[in-house]
C-alpha positions in Angstrom: 24.2 -16.7 22.2 20.9 -17.1 20.5 17.8 -16.1 22.5 16.3 -19.6 22.5 19.4 -21.0 24.1 19.6 -18.1 26.5 16.1 -18.7 27.7 16.6 -22.4 27.9 19.6 -22.1 30.1 18.1 -19.5 32.5 14.3 -20.2 32.5 14.5 -22.4 35.7 16.3 -19.6 37.5 13.7 -17.0 36.5 10.9 -19.3 37.6 12.5 -19.9 41.0 13.0 -16.2 41.5 9.4 -15.5 40.5 8.2 -18.1 43.0 10.1 -16.3 45.8 8.6 -13.0 44.7 5.1 -14.4 44.8 5.8 -15.8 48.3 7.2 -12.4 49.5 4.3 -10.5 48.0 1.6 -12.7 49.5 3.1 -13.2 53.0 0.8 -10.7 54.6 -2.2 -12.7 53.4 -0.8 -16.1 54.4 0.9 -15.1 57.6 3.7 -17.6 56.9 7.4 -16.7 56.8 8.6 -17.1 53.2 11.8 -18.9 52.2 14.0 -16.2 50.9 17.5 -17.6 51.2 19.7 -16.5 48.3 17.2 -13.8 47.2 19.7 -11.0 46.9 22.0 -13.1 44.8 19.2 -14.2 42.5 18.1 -10.6 42.2 21.5 -9.6 41.0 21.6 -12.5 38.5 18.2 -11.4 37.1 19.6 -7.8 36.7 22.6 -9.2 34.9 20.4 -11.3 32.6 18.3 -8.1 31.9 21.5 -6.2 30.9 22.6 -9.0 28.6 19.2 -9.2 27.0 19.2 -5.5 26.3 22.8 -5.5 25.0 22.1 -8.4 22.7 18.8 -6.9 21.6 16.6 -9.9 22.4 12.9 -9.7 21.8 10.9 -6.9 23.6 8.8 -9.6 25.3 11.8 -11.2 27.0 13.3 -7.8 28.0 9.9 -6.7 29.4 9.6 -9.9 31.5 13.1 -9.6 32.9 12.5 -5.9 33.6 9.3 -6.7 35.5 11.1 -9.4 37.6 13.9 -6.9 38.3 11.5 -4.2 39.4 9.6 -6.6 41.6 12.8 -7.8 43.1 14.0 -4.3 43.7 10.8 -3.4 45.5 11.1 -6.4 47.8 14.8 -5.9 48.4 14.7 -2.2 49.2 11.1 -1.7 50.4 12.4 -1.0 53.9 14.0 2.1 52.3 11.0 3.7 50.7 11.7 7.0 52.5 11.9 9.7 49.9 14.9 11.3 51.6 16.8 8.0 51.6 16.0 7.5 47.9 17.3 11.0 47.0 20.5 10.5 49.0 21.1 7.1 47.5 20.6 8.4 44.0 22.9 11.3 44.5 25.7 9.2 46.2 25.4 6.1 44.0 22.7 6.1 41.3 23.7 9.2 39.4 27.5 8.5 39.1 26.7 4.9 38.3 24.4 6.1 35.4 27.2 8.4 34.1 29.6 5.4 34.1 27.1 3.2 32.2 26.7 5.9 29.5 30.4 6.9 29.5 30.6 6.7 25.7 27.9 9.4 25.3 29.4 11.4 28.1 32.8 11.3 26.5 31.4 12.4 23.1 29.4 15.2 24.7 32.3 16.4 26.8 34.6 16.5 23.7 32.1 18.6 21.7 31.3 21.0 24.6 34.7 21.5 26.2 36.6 21.2 22.9 34.5 23.9 21.3 34.8 26.1 24.4 38.6 25.8 24.5 39.1 26.3 20.8 36.9 29.3 20.7 38.6 30.8 23.8 42.0 30.5 22.1 40.8 31.9 18.8 39.1 34.8 20.4 42.1 35.6 22.6 44.3 36.0 19.6 41.6 37.6 17.5 39.3 39.6 19.9 37.1 40.9 17.0 35.8 37.3 16.6 33.6 37.9 19.6 31.4 40.2 17.5 30.7 37.3 15.1 29.2 35.5 18.0 27.6 38.2 20.2 25.9 41.5 19.1 27.8 44.6 20.1 25.3 45.5 22.9 25.9 42.1 24.6 29.7 42.5 24.3 29.4 45.9 26.0 27.3 44.4 28.7 29.6 41.6 29.8 32.6 43.9 29.3 31.2 46.4 31.7 30.1 43.6 34.1 33.7 42.3 34.5 35.4 45.6 34.3 37.3 45.8 37.7 36.0 49.2 38.6 32.4 48.4 37.7 32.5 45.1 39.4 33.8 46.6 42.6 31.0 49.1 42.7 28.4 46.4 42.1 29.8 44.2 44.8 29.7 47.0 47.3 26.0 47.7 46.7 24.9 44.0 46.5 22.6 42.8 49.3 21.4 39.4 50.6 18.1 40.0 48.8 20.0 40.4 45.6 21.7 37.1 46.2 18.4 35.3 46.6 17.0 37.0 43.5 20.1 36.0 41.4 19.8 32.4 42.9 16.3 32.2 41.4 17.5 33.6 38.1 20.4 31.2 37.9 18.2 28.2 38.7 15.8 29.2 35.9 18.6 29.9 33.4 20.7 26.8 34.2 17.8 24.3 34.2 16.5 25.9 31.0 19.9 25.3 29.3 20.2 21.7 30.6 16.6 20.7 29.6 16.9 22.3 26.2 20.2 20.4 25.6 18.6 17.1 26.6 15.2 17.5 24.9 16.8 18.6 21.6 18.2 15.1 21.3 14.8 14.1 19.9 15.9 15.7 16.7 18.0 12.6 15.9 20.7 13.8 18.2 21.5 16.8 16.0 19.8 19.2 18.4 21.9 18.0 21.3 25.1 18.4 19.2 24.0 21.9 18.2 23.4 23.0 21.8 26.6 21.5 23.0 28.6 23.4 20.3 26.5 26.6 20.7 27.1 26.8 24.5 30.7 25.8 24.2 31.4 28.5 21.6 29.4 31.2 23.5 31.2 30.5 26.8 34.6 30.2 25.0 34.2 33.5 23.2 33.5 35.4 26.5 36.5 33.7 28.2 38.9 34.5 25.4 37.7 38.1 25.0 37.8 39.0 28.7 41.2 37.3 29.1 42.7 39.3 26.3 41.3 42.5 27.9 43.1 41.6 31.1 40.0 41.1 33.2 41.3 37.8 34.6 41.1 38.9 38.3 37.4 39.6 38.0 36.3 36.9 35.5 38.1 33.7 36.6 37.6 34.0 40.3 33.9 34.4 39.6 33.4 31.4 37.3 35.9 29.0 38.8 33.6 28.1 41.7 30.4 27.1 40.0 32.0 26.1 36.7 32.8 22.5 37.9 29.1 21.9 38.5 27.5 24.0 35.7 29.9 23.0 32.8 29.9 19.3 33.8 26.1 19.4 34.1 25.7 20.8 30.6 28.0 18.2 29.1 26.0 15.4 30.8 22.7 16.9 29.6 24.2 16.7 26.1 25.1 13.0 26.7 21.4 12.3 27.6 20.3 14.0 24.5 22.7 12.0 22.4 21.3 8.9 24.0 17.9 9.8 22.7 19.2 10.5 19.2 21.0 7.2 19.1 17.9 5.3 20.2 16.1 6.8 17.2 18.9 6.3 14.7 19.9 2.8 15.8 16.8 1.0 17.0 18.2 -2.5 16.3 15.5 -5.2 16.5 13.1 -2.8 18.2 10.7 -0.3 16.5 11.9 3.3 16.7 9.2 4.0 19.2 10.2 1.2 21.5 13.9 2.1 21.1 13.2 5.8 21.9 11.2 4.8 25.0 14.0 2.5 26.2 16.6 5.2 25.5 14.6 7.8 27.3 14.1 5.6 30.3 17.9 4.8 30.5 18.7 8.6 30.0 16.4 9.8 32.8 18.9 9.2 35.7 21.3 11.5 33.8 18.7 14.1 33.5 17.8 14.0 37.2 21.4 14.2 38.1 21.9 17.2 35.8 19.2 19.1 37.5 20.9 18.4 40.9 24.2 19.6 39.6 22.8 22.8 38.0 20.9 23.5 41.3 24.2 23.3 43.2 25.9 25.5 40.5 23.2 28.1 40.9 23.6 28.1 44.7 27.4 28.4 44.5 27.2 31.2 41.8 24.7 33.2 43.8 26.2 33.0 47.3 29.9 32.1 46.8 31.1 33.2 43.4 29.6 36.7 43.8 30.9 37.2 47.3 33.1 40.3 47.8 34.3 39.1 51.2 36.4 36.3 49.8 39.9 36.7 48.5 40.9 35.6 45.0 43.1 32.9 46.5 40.2 31.5 48.4 38.0 31.4 45.3 40.7 29.7 43.3 41.4 27.2 46.0 37.7 26.4 46.3 37.3 26.2 42.6 40.1 23.7 42.3 38.6 21.7 45.2 35.2 21.7 43.5 36.6 20.3 40.3 38.5 17.6 42.2 35.3 16.8 44.1 33.2 16.4 40.9 35.8 14.2 39.3 36.2 12.0 42.4 32.4 11.9 42.8 31.9 10.3 39.4 34.9 8.0 39.7 34.3 6.7 43.2 30.5 6.8 43.2 30.2 5.1 39.8 32.6 2.4 40.9 30.6 1.7 44.0 27.3 1.7 42.1 28.5 -0.9 39.6 29.5 -3.4 42.2 
């Protein structure tokens, strides 16, 4: 549908909704009870029109007007829930999985690049262990080999204290957030940076996985990584999806200027970024206080790891479905 016909068909609806907004915003000054029947339905209709205008790449002026109406409507509809804690909980339960669903194409591409390179490298390194030296320097290979050596790991777990757990928690937060932000921000390089980081991290993790599996260190390596892997690996993939979103905005601006397209893409990608930080924070907590625990059996860690993966997949499926209603 052409923009002129679209505006002609819906202009009356927008004006009526704007009148109700004016009435709601001025009710404190007038002291009169505004007429707001059907407000929620009209708000949802405006949001639908905004989505259509963005999809059809109508003029920035029209998109901006609809966006302002939607923002004003959201403030009036949810102003009784301005509590920061409420907003955080709502975003975690609904907003983040809904954002992943909206950007499912980018999430799918990023996941394929990341998990695909991880699995392929793991298989290649398992059958050709010397390949790990093409990815890591010899000193690094010696370090993680010693770390997951059953005898060495048992000694480290015996001497590890609660203070060590908190220290590692801080380290994991810094490391995880750094990887996630770098993967997202590198999308400014026309998406190539995000692709590189997804492949780089996938290959790096896959090489360690294949090498240690071939050495037979499965009882020390997999029980450790299976717990936090659901949150950390998924978070990295979604960070890559946010970076690909930026790159797509620059490469395919449509009727917008590249600057306008980049701003729009960045705004739409931010919910993914916020959600990634949340997932990586959870991953750091699990890695520091659960994965490294010497008091838990291997069976318990595998059971928890499987449960975490099921939880993450259910979270995105059910939360996204609820958020799109």
